[in-house]
N, C-alpha and C positions, 0 to 999 in steps of 0.2 A: 504494500500500500504506500502510495506516495505521501509525503508530508502534507501536501495540500488537501488530499482526501481525508487524512486523519484530522487535520484542523477543521475541515468542514463538518465531519461527523461529530467531533467533539463540540463544536459550536451549536449544532442542531440539538445534541443531547442536553446541553445547558439550557435550552429553551423549554425543555419539558418540565412538568410539575415535579416536585420532589417524589410523589408517589410513582409517576411514570418513570423517573430516573431509577428508582429502586427496582421497578419491574424490569427495566432494560438490563440493569446489572444482574438480576436473578436469571433472566433468560440467557444472557451471555455467559454467565458462570456455569449454568447447567450445560450449555453446549460445550464449553471447554472441558468439563468433567467427562464428556463422552469421547474425548480425543485421547488416545494413548500417547505414550512418550514418542513413538515414531511418527506421529502425525496422522495415523490411520484411525478412522472411527472404530470404536469398540462395537463388536457385533451384538445385536439385540436378539432376544429369543425369537422374535418374529422372523429374523433372517434365516432361522433353521426350520421354520414351520414347513411341513410337507417334504422335508429332505430325507426322512427315513423311509425305508421300504415298508410296505404293508403286507402282512402284519410284522411288526418289528421283531418280536420274539417268537414268531410262529403261532401266535394265538390272537384271535380277535379281542379287542379291548373289552367289549361288552361280555364276551364269553369268560374272560379272565375275571371280571368283576363278579359275575354270577357264580363262577366256580369258587372263588375265594370266600364269598359270602356264605355259600352252602357249606364249605369246609369249616368255616368259623362257627356256623350254627351247629354243625355236627359235633365239633369239639366242645362247645358249651353244653350240649345235651348229654355228653358222656360224663361230665363233671358232676 
């Protein structure tokens, strides 16, 4: 960023109300937290959505839930 662009942005930020300045700082700080040391953005969980093969562990998710609930119910019934 050139010095003139920085000065222009800073000048515009100073025209904001104190609340708007705080919001701007919060937004910029949050965006900076997303950047890793090497400058690449950290991956979010959404970046991985749909990337695993179906079914991941060889079993449908609903079948797994139903099976584990049934097994849990049976284990409690034995006690």
